[in-house]
C-alpha positions as CSV (number, residue, x, y, z in Angstrom):
1,X,85.8,109.8,122.9
2,X,89.0,109.4,124.7
3,X,88.7,105.6,124.3
4,X,87.8,105.7,120.9
5,X,91.3,107.7,120.3
6,X,93.0,104.7,122.1
7,X,91.9,102.5,119.7
8,X,93.1,104.5,116.7
9,X,96.3,105.5,117.8
10,X,96.8,101.9,118.6
11,X,95.5,100.7,114.9
12,X,97.8,103.6,113.5
13,X,100.6,101.9,115.3
14,X,99.9,98.7,113.5
15,X,100.2,100.0,110.4
16,X,103.6,101.8,111.5
17,X,104.9,97.9,112.4
18,X,103.7,96.1,108.7
19,X,106.5,97.7,106.7
20,X,109.0,96.9,108.6
21,X,108.4,93.1,108.6
22,X,107.6,93.0,104.8
23,X,110.6,94.4,103.3
24,X,113.0,91.5,105.3
25,X,110.4,88.6,104.8
26,X,110.6,89.4,101.1
27,X,114.5,89.4,100.3
28,X,115.0,86.6,100.1
29,X,112.5,86.2,96.7
30,X,113.1,89.6,95.7
31,X,116.6,89.5,95.7
32,X,116.8,85.8,93.8
33,X,114.1,87.8,91.1
34,X,116.2,90.9,90.8
35,X,119.3,88.6,90.4
36,X,121.0,90.9,93.2
37,X,124.0,89.8,95.7
38,X,122.8,89.4,99.3
39,X,123.7,93.0,100.5
40,X,121.6,95.5,97.9
41,X,118.7,95.3,100.8
42,X,121.0,97.5,102.3
43,X,120.8,100.3,99.6
44,X,117.0,99.8,100.2
45,X,117.4,99.8,104.4
46,X,119.8,102.3,104.4
47,X,117.3,105.3,102.7
48,X,114.6,104.0,104.3
49,X,115.5,104.4,108.0
50,X,118.1,107.8,107.0
51,X,114.2,109.0,106.7
52,X,113.5,107.9,109.9
53,X,116.0,109.4,111.2
54,X,115.6,113.0,110.0
55,X,111.9,112.9,110.6
56,X,112.6,112.0,114.5
57,X,114.6,114.2,114.5
58,X,112.0,117.2,113.3
59,X,109.5,115.4,115.1
60,X,109.1,117.7,117.6
61,X,109.4,121.3,115.7
62,X,107.0,119.5,113.3
63,X,104.2,118.4,116.1
64,X,104.5,122.3,117.7
65,X,103.6,123.9,113.8
66,X,101.0,121.6,112.7
67,X,100.0,119.2,115.8
68,X,99.9,116.0,116.8
69,X,96.9,114.4,114.8
70,X,98.0,116.2,110.9
71,X,101.5,115.0,111.5
72,X,100.0,111.7,112.0
73,X,97.6,111.7,109.6
74,X,100.2,112.7,106.5
75,X,102.7,110.0,107.9
76,X,100.6,107.2,107.6
77,X,99.3,108.2,103.9
78,X,102.9,108.5,102.9
79,X,103.6,105.2,104.2
80,X,101.2,103.2,101.7
81,X,102.1,105.5,98.6
82,X,105.2,103.9,99.8
83,X,104.0,100.6,99.4
84,X,102.4,100.7,96.9
85,X,105.1,101.7,94.8
86,X,107.5,98.9,96.5
87,X,104.4,96.7,95.0
88,X,105.1,97.9,91.5
89,X,108.7,98.1,91.3
90,X,110.6,96.2,89.0
91,X,114.2,97.1,90.1
92,X,116.1,98.2,93.3
93,X,116.2,101.8,91.7
94,X,112.0,101.5,92.5
95,X,112.7,99.6,95.6
96,X,115.0,102.8,96.7
97,X,113.3,105.4,95.4
98,X,109.8,104.0,97.5
99,X,111.7,104.0,100.5
100,X,111.8,107.8,101.1
101,X,108.4,108.0,101.5
102,X,108.6,105.2,104.2
103,X,111.1,106.4,106.1
104,X,109.9,110.0,106.7
105,X,106.2,109.1,107.0
106,X,107.0,105.8,109.7
107,X,109.6,108.0,111.8
108,X,106.9,110.7,112.5
109,X,104.5,108.2,113.1
110,X,106.6,106.3,115.8
111,X,108.2,109.4,117.4
112,X,104.8,111.9,117.8
113,X,102.5,108.9,118.9
114,X,105.5,108.2,121.4
115,X,105.7,111.1,122.8
116,X,101.4,111.7,123.0
117,X,100.7,108.5,124.7
118,X,104.2,108.1,127.7
119,X,102.9,112.3,128.2
120,X,99.1,111.3,128.2
121,X,98.8,108.1,129.8
122,X,99.8,105.3,132.0
123,X,102.9,102.7,131.3
124,X,100.6,100.0,130.8
125,X,99.2,102.1,127.0
126,X,102.9,103.0,126.1
127,X,103.3,98.7,126.1
128,X,99.8,98.1,124.6
129,X,100.9,101.0,121.9
130,X,104.4,98.5,121.1
131,X,101.9,95.9,121.4
132,X,100.1,97.2,118.5
133,X,103.1,97.3,116.5
134,X,103.9,93.8,117.8
135,X,100.8,93.0,115.6
136,X,102.1,95.1,112.9
137,X,104.9,93.1,112.1
138,X,103.4,90.1,112.9
139,X,100.4,90.2,110.6
140,X,102.7,91.1,107.5
141,X,105.2,88.4,107.1
142,X,102.2,85.6,107.9
143,X,100.5,87.5,104.6
144,X,103.6,87.8,102.3
145,X,104.3,83.9,103.4
146,X,101.0,83.0,101.4
147,X,102.2,85.0,98.5
148,X,105.3,83.6,98.9
149,X,103.5,80.6,98.0
150,X,102.2,81.6,95.0
151,X,105.4,81.4,92.5
152,X,106.8,83.9,95.0
153,X,104.7,86.6,94.2
154,X,106.2,89.3,96.5
155,X,104.4,92.0,94.4
156,X,101.3,90.8,95.7
157,X,102.2,90.6,99.4
158,X,103.0,94.3,99.5
159,X,99.5,95.1,97.4
160,X,97.4,93.2,99.9
161,X,99.1,95.2,102.4
162,X,98.9,98.6,100.7
163,X,94.9,98.5,100.9
164,X,95.0,98.3,105.2
165,X,97.6,101.0,105.1
166,X,95.2,102.7,103.0
167,X,92.1,101.7,105.3
168,X,94.3,103.6,108.2
169,X,94.9,106.6,106.0
170,X,91.5,107.3,105.6
171,X,90.8,106.6,109.3
172,X,93.8,109.3,110.7
173,X,92.1,112.1,108.6
174,X,88.3,111.5,109.2
175,X,90.0,111.3,113.2
176,X,91.4,114.9,113.4
177,X,88.1,116.3,115.2
178,X,88.5,113.6,118.1
179,X,92.0,114.8,118.7
180,X,90.8,118.0,119.6
181,X,87.4,117.0,121.2
182,X,89.8,114.9,123.7
183,X,92.1,117.5,124.0
184,X,89.6,119.9,125.3
185,X,87.9,117.1,127.5
186,X,90.8,115.9,129.8
187,X,92.3,119.9,129.3
188,X,96.0,118.2,127.6
189,X,98.3,121.3,128.1
190,X,101.3,121.4,126.1
191,X,104.3,121.2,128.1
192,X,107.0,120.3,125.8
193,X,110.0,122.6,124.4
194,X,112.3,122.1,121.9
195,X,115.8,121.4,123.4
196,X,119.2,121.0,121.5
197,X,120.5,117.6,121.1
198,X,124.4,119.2,122.7
199,X,121.8,120.5,125.5
200,X,120.1,116.6,126.1
201,X,123.5,115.1,125.6
202,X,124.7,116.4,128.7
203,X,122.7,114.8,130.7
204,X,124.6,111.2,132.4
205,X,121.4,109.5,132.2
206,X,120.3,110.5,128.6
207,X,123.4,109.1,127.2
208,X,123.3,105.9,128.8
209,X,119.8,105.4,127.9
210,X,120.7,105.9,124.0
211,X,123.1,103.3,124.3
212,X,120.0,100.7,125.1
213,X,117.9,102.1,122.5
214,X,121.2,101.8,120.1
215,X,122.0,98.2,121.3
216,X,117.8,97.1,121.8
217,X,117.2,98.1,118.4
218,X,120.2,96.4,116.7
219,X,118.6,92.7,117.6
220,X,115.3,94.1,116.4
221,X,116.9,95.1,113.7
222,X,119.1,92.0,112.8
223,X,116.2,89.4,113.7
224,X,113.4,91.7,110.8
225,X,116.1,92.3,108.4
226,X,117.5,89.3,108.5
227,X,115.8,86.6,109.9
228,X,114.3,84.9,107.4
229,X,117.4,84.8,105.4
230,X,118.8,83.0,108.6
231,X,116.5,80.5,108.7
232,X,117.5,79.9,104.4
233,X,120.7,79.9,104.5
234,X,122.0,78.8,107.6
235,X,118.8,76.5,108.8
236,X,118.3,75.1,105.4
237,X,114.3,76.2,105.0
238,X,112.7,77.6,102.1
239,X,111.9,81.2,102.0
240,X,108.4,80.4,102.3
241,X,108.9,78.0,105.1
242,X,111.2,80.8,106.5
243,X,108.4,83.7,106.6
244,X,106.5,81.4,108.6
245,X,108.4,80.6,110.8
246,X,110.0,84.4,111.4
247,X,106.3,84.8,112.6
248,X,107.2,83.6,116.1
249,X,109.7,86.4,116.0
250,X,107.1,88.5,115.7
251,X,104.7,86.5,118.0
252,X,107.0,86.7,120.6
253,X,107.4,90.8,120.7
254,X,103.6,91.1,120.3
255,X,103.3,88.8,123.4
256,X,105.9,90.1,125.6
257,X,104.7,93.4,125.1
258,X,101.0,92.2,126.1
259,X,102.5,91.0,129.1
260,X,104.6,93.9,130.0
261,X,102.2,95.9,129.6
262,X,99.1,93.5,131.9
263,X,102.0,93.1,134.6
264,X,103.7,97.3,134.4
265,X,101.5,97.7,137.1
266,X,102.5,95.4,139.5
267,X,106.4,94.8,138.4
268,X,108.0,98.1,138.1
269,X,109.0,99.2,134.4
270,X,112.9,99.0,135.4
271,X,112.3,95.6,136.1
272,X,110.7,94.3,133.3
273,X,113.3,95.6,131.5
274,X,115.8,93.8,133.3
275,X,113.8,90.2,133.1
276,X,113.5,90.9,129.6
277,X,117.0,91.1,128.6
278,X,117.9,88.1,130.8
279,X,115.3,85.8,128.8
280,X,117.0,87.5,125.5
281,X,120.1,86.4,125.9
282,X,118.6,82.1,127.0
283,X,116.8,83.0,123.7
284,X,120.3,84.2,121.9
285,X,122.3,81.0,123.0
286,X,119.5,78.7,121.5
287,X,120.1,80.4,118.1
288,X,123.0,79.3,118.1
289,X,122.0,75.2,117.6
290,X,122.0,73.5,114.5
291,X,118.0,72.3,114.2
292,X,115.9,75.3,112.7
293,X,113.2,74.2,115.0
294,X,115.7,75.4,117.8
295,X,116.6,78.4,116.5
296,X,113.0,79.5,115.9
297,X,112.1,79.2,119.5
298,X,115.3,81.3,120.2
299,X,114.0,84.0,117.9
300,X,110.4,83.9,119.5
301,X,112.2,84.3,122.9
302,X,114.2,86.7,121.4
303,X,110.9,89.0,120.8
304,X,109.7,87.6,124.3
305,X,112.2,89.4,125.7
306,X,113.9,92.4,123.8
307,X,110.0,93.4,122.9
308,X,109.5,95.6,126.3
309,X,112.6,97.5,126.7
310,X,111.6,99.9,124.0
311,X,107.9,100.9,125.6
312,X,109.6,100.7,128.5
313,X,112.2,102.9,128.1
314,X,109.6,105.4,126.4
315,X,107.7,105.3,129.1
316,X,110.2,105.7,131.9
317,X,111.6,109.2,129.3
318,X,109.4,111.7,130.8
319,X,110.4,110.9,134.7
320,X,114.0,110.5,133.5
321,X,114.3,113.4,131.9
322,X,111.0,115.6,132.7
323,X,107.7,116.6,130.6
324,X,109.2,120.0,129.0
325,X,112.0,118.0,127.3
326,X,110.3,114.8,126.6
327,X,109.0,115.1,122.8
328,X,112.8,116.9,121.8
329,X,114.6,113.8,123.9
330,X,111.6,110.7,122.4
331,X,112.9,112.4,119.0
332,X,116.2,111.9,119.4
333,X,115.5,108.4,121.3
334,X,114.3,107.4,117.6
335,X,117.0,109.5,115.6
336,X,119.3,106.5,117.7
337,X,116.7,103.8,117.4
338,X,116.7,104.5,113.7
339,X,120.3,104.9,113.6
340,X,120.8,101.8,114.9
341,X,118.1,99.9,112.7
342,X,120.0,101.5,109.9
343,X,123.6,100.3,110.6
344,X,123.4,97.3,112.5
345,X,121.3,95.2,109.4
346,X,123.9,97.0,107.1
347,X,126.8,95.4,108.9
348,X,126.0,92.2,109.7
349,X,125.3,92.4,105.4
350,X,128.1,92.8,104.5
351,X,130.0,90.4,107.1
352,X,127.6,87.9,106.0
353,X,128.7,88.7,102.6
354,X,132.4,88.0,103.7
355,X,131.5,85.4,106.0
356,X,127.9,83.7,105.8
357,X,124.2,84.1,108.0
358,X,126.2,81.6,110.7
359,X,127.4,85.1,112.4
360,X,123.8,85.6,113.4
361,X,124.5,84.4,117.0
362,X,127.4,85.9,117.4
363,X,126.4,89.7,116.0
364,X,123.4,89.6,118.6
365,X,125.6,88.4,121.8
366,X,127.6,91.5,121.0
367,X,124.2,94.0,120.6
368,X,123.4,92.0,123.8
369,X,126.3,93.1,125.6
370,X,126.1,96.8,124.7
371,X,122.7,96.7,125.9
372,X,123.0,94.9,129.0
373,X,126.3,97.5,130.1
374,X,124.1,100.7,129.1
375,X,121.3,99.5,131.3
376,X,123.1,99.1,134.2
377,X,124.6,102.6,133.9
378,X,121.3,103.9,133.3
379,X,119.8,102.5,136.5
380,X,122.9,103.6,138.3
381,X,122.2,107.1,137.3
382,X,118.5,106.8,138.0
383,X,119.4,106.1,141.3
384,X,120.7,109.5,141.9
385,X,118.1,111.6,140.6
386,X,115.9,110.8,143.5
């Protein structure tokens, strides 16, 4: 029964990744069809990530009141409705409207499942959980690229992914009794308590950890939202070719998290984070190359290096913060991560409109410096805990 629950959790996290890469992949076709400025994607992603920030901050309270399985099921249903709405959208206003349930649902799924796995499973499972997310973000742009080949039919790509999300929603509701049985069998005790944000921010290692999340998610979100557009506008690829190539970024992310899950029992999570950041630096430098193929390799390596940072940081949360405040702090981590995912693509979009998407690599270098410096501060603070 416990193994079945793990499979259900991983499958649900695959569904979390699906909408995150769909929009960025489809955007070159969407803004052309709707005759919009390139930066208009900021309205859609901005509303979506505001929703994720709100639901992240409320996740501890919602879980306390309704329980993990019901929150996960309702949140997955919310994302399914949103994806269906996207598939029938005829203008930017409809896209913005359906971004609301998408953001609210995604934020809850992310933080509730992260907390549950971080508290009740080993680091390997946390990495494989985020590897599942990588499967979702890799699967959806591939399927969207097939839809774009058919007269840029991005609506058809969204409709295909809706049926996958619908199946996950049904699975989540049917699995609610399984969560209860596993809790009884494993004698899982709820040790968490709701802690205020000011109280959490008084802790030095908490502040450093939050900046690591912000910088790492800036790297990831700009690749998610603007990777395809960068390949089209700066490297000369067609939208369908760019959609195919950006898939390698998501494959890199998935592979990085899978390898981290395999190696984490032999290599400490902190060391994996440092190794990943080193790979990320080399990868970003490759995106400066004029060749689209070399830039594609760089994007793959960004995913490979940056991918393990988030899950290993999540695993370290109960160790650094204590089990009792982990639910609240992971909610705050999620809010900061999604704030980065909201603001970083918006900032890049505004800069790209005034300059060009050629600034992609420079932007990523700046985000990398923020991540690596805050990682060093976190490591220093963690030594004081011993």
